[in-house]
A tleap script that builds the chain and sets N, CA, C and O, in Angstrom:
source leaprc.protein.ff14SB
mol = sequence {
  NMET THR ASN ARG ILE ARG PRO ASP ARG ASN
  LEU ALA MET GLU LEU ALA ARG VAL THR GLU
  ALA ALA ALA LEU ALA ALA GLY ARG TRP ILE
  GLY ARG GLY ASP LYS ILE ALA ALA ASP GLN
  ALA ALA VAL ASP ALA MET ARG HIE MET ILE
  ASP SER VAL SER MET ASP GLY VAL VAL VAL
  ILE GLY GLU GLY GLU LYS ASP GLU ALA PRO
  MET CLEU
}
set mol.1.N position { 16.233 -14.431 -106.363 }
set mol.1.CA position { 16.206 -14.609 -104.933 }
set mol.1.C position { 17.630 -14.487 -104.386 }
set mol.1.O position { 18.558 -15.115 -104.894 }
set mol.2.N position { 17.781 -13.690 -103.370 }
set mol.2.CA position { 19.085 -13.472 -102.765 }
set mol.2.C position { 19.361 -14.535 -101.721 }
set mol.2.O position { 18.513 -14.835 -100.881 }
set mol.3.N position { 20.559 -15.104 -101.783 }
set mol.3.CA position { 20.956 -16.110 -100.801 }
set mol.3.C position { 21.716 -15.404 -99.680 }
set mol.3.O position { 22.895 -15.078 -99.826 }
set mol.4.N position { 21.038 -15.173 -98.573 }
set mol.4.CA position { 21.666 -14.472 -97.454 }
set mol.4.C position { 22.260 -15.476 -96.483 }
set mol.4.O position { 21.659 -16.507 -96.182 }
set mol.5.N position { 23.443 -15.155 -96.004 }
set mol.5.CA position { 24.096 -15.997 -95.010 }
set mol.5.C position { 23.606 -15.555 -93.643 }
set mol.5.O position { 23.661 -14.371 -93.311 }
set mol.6.N position { 23.131 -16.499 -92.854 }
set mol.6.CA position { 22.635 -16.183 -91.522 }
set mol.6.C position { 23.809 -16.031 -90.563 }
set mol.6.O position { 24.710 -16.871 -90.548 }
set mol.7.N position { 23.807 -14.988 -89.779 }
set mol.7.CA position { 24.890 -14.813 -88.806 }
set mol.7.C position { 24.841 -15.890 -87.735 }
set mol.7.O position { 23.774 -16.412 -87.412 }
set mol.8.N position { 26.003 -16.218 -87.189 }
set mol.8.CA position { 26.075 -17.250 -86.162 }
set mol.8.C position { 25.943 -16.663 -84.762 }
set mol.8.O position { 26.210 -17.345 -83.773 }
set mol.9.N position { 25.540 -15.428 -84.676 }
set mol.9.CA position { 25.399 -14.774 -83.377 }
set mol.9.C position { 24.305 -13.722 -83.469 }
set mol.9.O position { 23.770 -13.454 -84.545 }
set mol.10.N position { 23.987 -13.142 -82.348 }
set mol.10.CA position { 22.969 -12.111 -82.321 }
set mol.10.C position { 23.620 -10.802 -81.882 }
set mol.10.O position { 23.869 -10.591 -80.695 }
set mol.11.N position { 23.889 -9.940 -82.832 }
set mol.11.CA position { 24.565 -8.677 -82.553 }
set mol.11.C position { 23.775 -7.841 -81.549 }
set mol.11.O position { 24.359 -7.184 -80.687 }
set mol.12.N position { 22.460 -7.867 -81.660 }
set mol.12.CA position { 21.640 -7.085 -80.735 }
set mol.12.C position { 21.860 -7.527 -79.293 }
set mol.12.O position { 21.923 -6.685 -78.396 }
set mol.13.N position { 21.978 -8.817 -79.056 }
set mol.13.CA position { 22.211 -9.310 -77.695 }
set mol.13.C position { 23.595 -8.916 -77.202 }
set mol.13.O position { 23.763 -8.573 -76.031 }
set mol.14.N position { 24.578 -8.961 -78.077 }
set mol.14.CA position { 25.928 -8.561 -77.674 }
set mol.14.C position { 25.962 -7.081 -77.299 }
set mol.14.O position { 26.624 -6.698 -76.334 }
set mol.15.N position { 25.258 -6.259 -78.052 }
set mol.15.CA position { 25.219 -4.834 -77.737 }
set mol.15.C position { 24.382 -4.566 -76.486 }
set mol.15.O position { 24.659 -3.619 -75.750 }
set mol.16.N position { 23.373 -5.381 -76.243 }
set mol.16.CA position { 22.609 -5.257 -74.992 }
set mol.16.C position { 23.510 -5.553 -73.799 }
set mol.16.O position { 23.380 -4.923 -72.749 }
set mol.17.N position { 24.416 -6.501 -73.955 }
set mol.17.CA position { 25.365 -6.811 -72.879 }
set mol.17.C position { 26.321 -5.641 -72.628 }
set mol.17.O position { 26.738 -5.404 -71.494 }
set mol.18.N position { 26.657 -4.924 -73.678 }
set mol.18.CA position { 27.492 -3.724 -73.528 }
set mol.18.C position { 26.748 -2.699 -72.668 }
set mol.18.O position { 27.315 -2.123 -71.740 }
set mol.19.N position { 25.482 -2.483 -72.989 }
set mol.19.CA position { 24.659 -1.543 -72.230 }
set mol.19.C position { 24.507 -1.992 -70.786 }
set mol.19.O position { 24.582 -1.183 -69.861 }
set mol.20.N position { 24.292 -3.287 -70.601 }
set mol.20.CA position { 24.143 -3.840 -69.253 }
set mol.20.C position { 25.406 -3.605 -68.419 }
set mol.20.O position { 25.319 -3.214 -67.256 }
set mol.21.N position { 26.555 -3.840 -69.002 }
set mol.21.CA position { 27.816 -3.645 -68.279 }
set mol.21.C position { 27.987 -2.186 -67.865 }
set mol.21.O position { 28.440 -1.901 -66.756 }
set mol.22.N position { 27.627 -1.271 -68.749 }
set mol.22.CA position { 27.728 0.157 -68.426 }
set mol.22.C position { 26.785 0.521 -67.284 }
set mol.22.O position { 27.159 1.265 -66.377 }
set mol.23.N position { 25.569 -0.001 -67.331 }
set mol.23.CA position { 24.594 0.291 -66.276 }
set mol.23.C position { 25.044 -0.271 -64.929 }
set mol.23.O position { 24.919 0.396 -63.903 }
set mol.24.N position { 25.559 -1.483 -64.933 }
set mol.24.CA position { 26.024 -2.093 -63.683 }
set mol.24.C position { 27.204 -1.325 -63.095 }
set mol.24.O position { 27.284 -1.126 -61.883 }
set mol.25.N position { 28.109 -0.900 -63.956 }
set mol.25.CA position { 29.274 -0.149 -63.478 }
set mol.25.C position { 28.852 1.198 -62.893 }
set mol.25.O position { 29.358 1.604 -61.847 }
set mol.26.N position { 27.937 1.887 -63.555 }
set mol.26.CA position { 27.461 3.179 -63.052 }
set mol.26.C position { 26.640 2.994 -61.785 }
set mol.26.O position { 26.666 3.839 -60.891 }
set mol.27.N position { 25.917 1.893 -61.713 }
set mol.27.CA position { 25.073 1.622 -60.550 }
set mol.27.C position { 25.840 1.521 -59.247 }
set mol.27.O position { 25.299 1.798 -58.177 }
set mol.28.N position { 27.077 1.133 -59.336 }
set mol.28.CA position { 27.906 1.039 -58.129 }
set mol.28.C position { 28.151 2.408 -57.499 }
set mol.28.O position { 28.568 2.501 -56.344 }
set mol.29.N position { 27.895 3.456 -58.255 }
set mol.29.CA position { 28.140 4.819 -57.776 }
set mol.29.C position { 26.876 5.504 -57.259 }
set mol.29.O position { 26.935 6.651 -56.817 }
set mol.30.N position { 25.744 4.824 -57.309 }
set mol.30.CA position { 24.486 5.421 -56.844 }
set mol.30.C position { 24.611 5.809 -55.376 }
set mol.30.O position { 25.064 5.017 -54.550 }
set mol.31.N position { 24.209 7.021 -55.068 }
set mol.31.CA position { 24.216 7.499 -53.693 }
set mol.31.C position { 25.543 8.043 -53.204 }
set mol.31.O position { 25.646 8.477 -52.057 }
set mol.32.N position { 26.547 8.027 -54.042 }
set mol.32.CA position { 27.862 8.515 -53.613 }
set mol.32.C position { 28.096 9.981 -53.965 }
set mol.32.O position { 29.073 10.584 -53.521 }
set mol.33.N position { 27.202 10.545 -54.756 }
set mol.33.CA position { 27.316 11.958 -55.095 }
set mol.33.C position { 28.453 12.301 -56.034 }
set mol.33.O position { 28.933 13.435 -56.041 }
set mol.34.N position { 28.889 11.334 -56.830 }
set mol.34.CA position { 30.001 11.591 -57.753 }
set mol.34.C position { 29.594 11.178 -59.164 }
set mol.34.O position { 29.952 10.102 -59.643 }
set mol.35.N position { 28.833 12.066 -59.822 }
set mol.35.CA position { 28.321 11.770 -61.159 }
set mol.35.C position { 29.444 11.558 -62.173 }
set mol.35.O position { 29.325 10.726 -63.072 }
set mol.36.N position { 30.519 12.302 -62.027 }
set mol.36.CA position { 31.637 12.167 -62.968 }
set mol.36.C position { 32.245 10.769 -62.875 }
set mol.36.O position { 32.542 10.153 -63.898 }
set mol.37.N position { 32.430 10.270 -61.667 }
set mol.37.CA position { 32.979 8.918 -61.499 }
set mol.37.C position { 32.010 7.873 -62.033 }
set mol.37.O position { 32.435 6.874 -62.614 }
set mol.38.N position { 30.708 8.093 -61.844 }
set mol.38.CA position { 29.704 7.164 -62.366 }
set mol.38.C position { 29.752 7.132 -63.888 }
set mol.38.O position { 29.719 6.062 -64.496 }
set mol.39.N position { 29.830 8.319 -64.503 }
set mol.39.CA position { 29.939 8.391 -65.963 }
set mol.39.C position { 31.196 7.681 -66.453 }
set mol.39.O position { 31.152 6.933 -67.430 }
set mol.40.N position { 32.311 7.915 -65.776 }
set mol.40.CA position { 33.579 7.306 -66.198 }
set mol.40.C position { 33.534 5.793 -66.060 }
set mol.40.O position { 34.034 5.075 -66.926 }
set mol.41.N position { 32.940 5.303 -64.976 }
set mol.41.CA position { 32.821 3.854 -64.781 }
set mol.41.C position { 31.989 3.236 -65.900 }
set mol.41.O position { 32.324 2.170 -66.415 }
set mol.42.N position { 30.906 3.910 -66.272 }
set mol.42.CA position { 30.054 3.412 -67.353 }
set mol.42.C position { 30.802 3.403 -68.682 }
set mol.42.O position { 30.720 2.435 -69.438 }
set mol.43.N position { 31.522 4.470 -68.961 }
set mol.43.CA position { 32.283 4.563 -70.213 }
set mol.43.C position { 33.365 3.488 -70.269 }
set mol.43.O position { 33.543 2.837 -71.299 }
set mol.44.N position { 34.081 3.302 -69.174 }
set mol.44.CA position { 35.139 2.284 -69.142 }
set mol.44.C position { 34.569 0.894 -69.380 }
set mol.44.O position { 35.130 0.110 -70.147 }
set mol.45.N position { 33.453 0.588 -68.723 }
set mol.45.CA position { 32.823 -0.727 -68.895 }
set mol.45.C position { 32.321 -0.905 -70.321 }
set mol.45.O position { 32.472 -1.973 -70.913 }
set mol.46.N position { 31.725 0.147 -70.866 }
set mol.46.CA position { 31.199 0.071 -72.228 }
set mol.46.C position { 32.326 -0.161 -73.233 }
set mol.46.O position { 32.203 -0.996 -74.130 }
set mol.47.N position { 33.407 0.571 -73.081 }
set mol.47.CA position { 34.534 0.402 -74.015 }
set mol.47.C position { 35.138 -0.997 -73.913 }
set mol.47.O position { 35.478 -1.610 -74.925 }
set mol.48.N position { 35.266 -1.493 -72.689 }
set mol.48.CA position { 35.821 -2.834 -72.490 }
set mol.48.C position { 34.937 -3.884 -73.159 }
set mol.48.O position { 35.439 -4.771 -73.850 }
set mol.49.N position { 33.637 -3.788 -72.960 }
set mol.49.CA position { 32.722 -4.781 -73.522 }
set mol.49.C position { 32.599 -4.655 -75.040 }
set mol.49.O position { 32.531 -5.665 -75.741 }
set mol.50.N position { 32.569 -3.445 -75.542 }
set mol.50.CA position { 32.391 -3.284 -76.990 }
set mol.50.C position { 33.623 -3.771 -77.744 }
set mol.50.O position { 33.530 -4.169 -78.905 }
set mol.51.N position { 34.781 -3.737 -77.077 }
set mol.51.CA position { 35.991 -4.286 -77.694 }
set mol.51.C position { 35.883 -5.791 -77.904 }
set mol.51.O position { 36.585 -6.348 -78.748 }
set mol.52.N position { 35.015 -6.452 -77.151 }
set mol.52.CA position { 34.865 -7.902 -77.280 }
set mol.52.C position { 33.865 -8.288 -78.369 }
set mol.52.O position { 33.745 -9.465 -78.707 }
set mol.53.N position { 33.149 -7.310 -78.920 }
set mol.53.CA position { 32.150 -7.583 -79.956 }
set mol.53.C position { 32.841 -7.574 -81.314 }
set mol.53.O position { 33.467 -6.589 -81.705 }
set mol.54.N position { 32.717 -8.682 -82.018 }
set mol.54.CA position { 33.325 -8.791 -83.338 }
set mol.54.C position { 32.396 -8.141 -84.361 }
set mol.54.O position { 31.378 -8.711 -84.752 }
set mol.55.N position { 32.772 -6.944 -84.779 }
set mol.55.CA position { 31.959 -6.239 -85.767 }
set mol.55.C position { 32.852 -5.284 -86.535 }
set mol.55.O position { 33.934 -4.911 -86.082 }
set mol.56.N position { 32.381 -4.905 -87.690 }
set mol.56.CA position { 33.090 -3.955 -88.524 }
set mol.56.C position { 32.135 -2.802 -88.775 }
set mol.56.O position { 31.167 -2.937 -89.524 }
set mol.57.N position { 32.408 -1.676 -88.152 }
set mol.57.CA position { 31.505 -0.551 -88.306 }
set mol.57.C position { 32.006 0.646 -87.541 }
set mol.57.O position { 33.094 0.632 -86.965 }
set mol.58.N position { 31.206 1.663 -87.546 }
set mol.58.CA position { 31.522 2.892 -86.836 }
set mol.58.C position { 30.482 3.072 -85.741 }
set mol.58.O position { 29.279 3.028 -85.999 }
set mol.59.N position { 30.953 3.275 -84.523 }
set mol.59.CA position { 30.053 3.519 -83.404 }
set mol.59.C position { 29.913 5.021 -83.242 }
set mol.59.O position { 30.907 5.727 -83.077 }
set mol.60.N position { 28.683 5.510 -83.288 }
set mol.60.CA position { 28.407 6.932 -83.153 }
set mol.60.C position { 27.482 7.103 -81.959 }
set mol.60.O position { 26.315 6.713 -82.000 }
set mol.61.N position { 28.027 7.701 -80.879 }
set mol.61.CA position { 27.224 7.934 -79.684 }
set mol.61.C position { 27.538 9.307 -79.141 }
set mol.61.O position { 28.472 9.969 -79.594 }
set mol.62.N position { 26.778 9.719 -78.196 }
set mol.62.CA position { 27.073 10.970 -77.525 }
set mol.62.C position { 25.868 11.498 -76.785 }
set mol.62.O position { 24.727 11.226 -77.158 }
set mol.63.N position { 26.123 12.250 -75.740 }
set mol.63.CA position { 25.054 12.835 -74.948 }
set mol.63.C position { 24.647 14.200 -75.465 }
set mol.63.O position { 23.599 14.718 -75.080 }
set mol.64.N position { 25.434 14.775 -76.306 }
set mol.64.CA position { 25.140 16.128 -76.734 }
set mol.64.C position { 25.635 17.125 -75.705 }
set mol.64.O position { 26.635 16.883 -75.029 }
set mol.65.N position { 24.949 18.225 -75.588 }
set mol.65.CA position { 25.407 19.305 -74.719 }
set mol.65.C position { 24.992 19.130 -73.267 }
set mol.65.O position { 25.495 19.854 -72.408 }
set mol.66.N position { 24.100 18.205 -72.960 }
set mol.66.CA position { 23.552 18.073 -71.611 }
set mol.66.C position { 24.630 18.052 -70.533 }
set mol.66.O position { 24.642 18.906 -69.647 }
set mol.67.N position { 25.519 17.094 -70.607 }
set mol.67.CA position { 26.554 16.949 -69.590 }
set mol.67.C position { 27.944 17.291 -70.093 }
set mol.67.O position { 28.914 17.249 -69.336 }
set mol.68.N position { 28.038 17.628 -71.363 }
set mol.68.CA position { 29.340 17.916 -71.961 }
set mol.68.C position { 30.348 16.829 -71.614 }
set mol.68.O position { 31.424 17.108 -71.086 }
set mol.69.N position { 29.981 15.585 -71.919 }
set mol.69.CA position { 30.812 14.430 -71.588 }
set mol.69.C position { 31.690 14.074 -72.779 }
set mol.69.O position { 31.251 13.330 -73.656 }
set mol.70.N position { 32.924 14.585 -72.837 }
set mol.70.CA position { 33.782 14.329 -73.998 }
set mol.70.C position { 34.158 12.865 -74.160 }
set mol.70.O position { 34.503 12.436 -75.262 }
set mol.71.N position { 34.097 12.076 -73.058 }
set mol.71.CA position { 34.473 10.674 -73.167 }
set mol.71.C position { 33.445 9.875 -73.950 }
set mol.71.O position { 33.723 8.756 -74.379 }
set mol.72.N position { 32.256 10.443 -74.142 }
set mol.72.CA position { 31.250 9.779 -74.953 }
set mol.72.C position { 31.329 10.313 -76.359 }
set mol.72.O position { 30.564 9.889 -77.224 }
savepdb mol mol.pdb
quit
């Protein structure tokens, strides 16, 4: 039987907060007609929040060719 140590936090909730921050930041740009600024606001918020998550790993994300968003 393996003795697993239970984490003292919920990584899924912390990452959900990262997503929430990105959505809220992009939402401020709704109706302004500036998709690039909305994308940048979301990326900035996501990077700021993910820096606060204590984890050891590699984050792999991206939109692909749709918007050609190099910041993602």
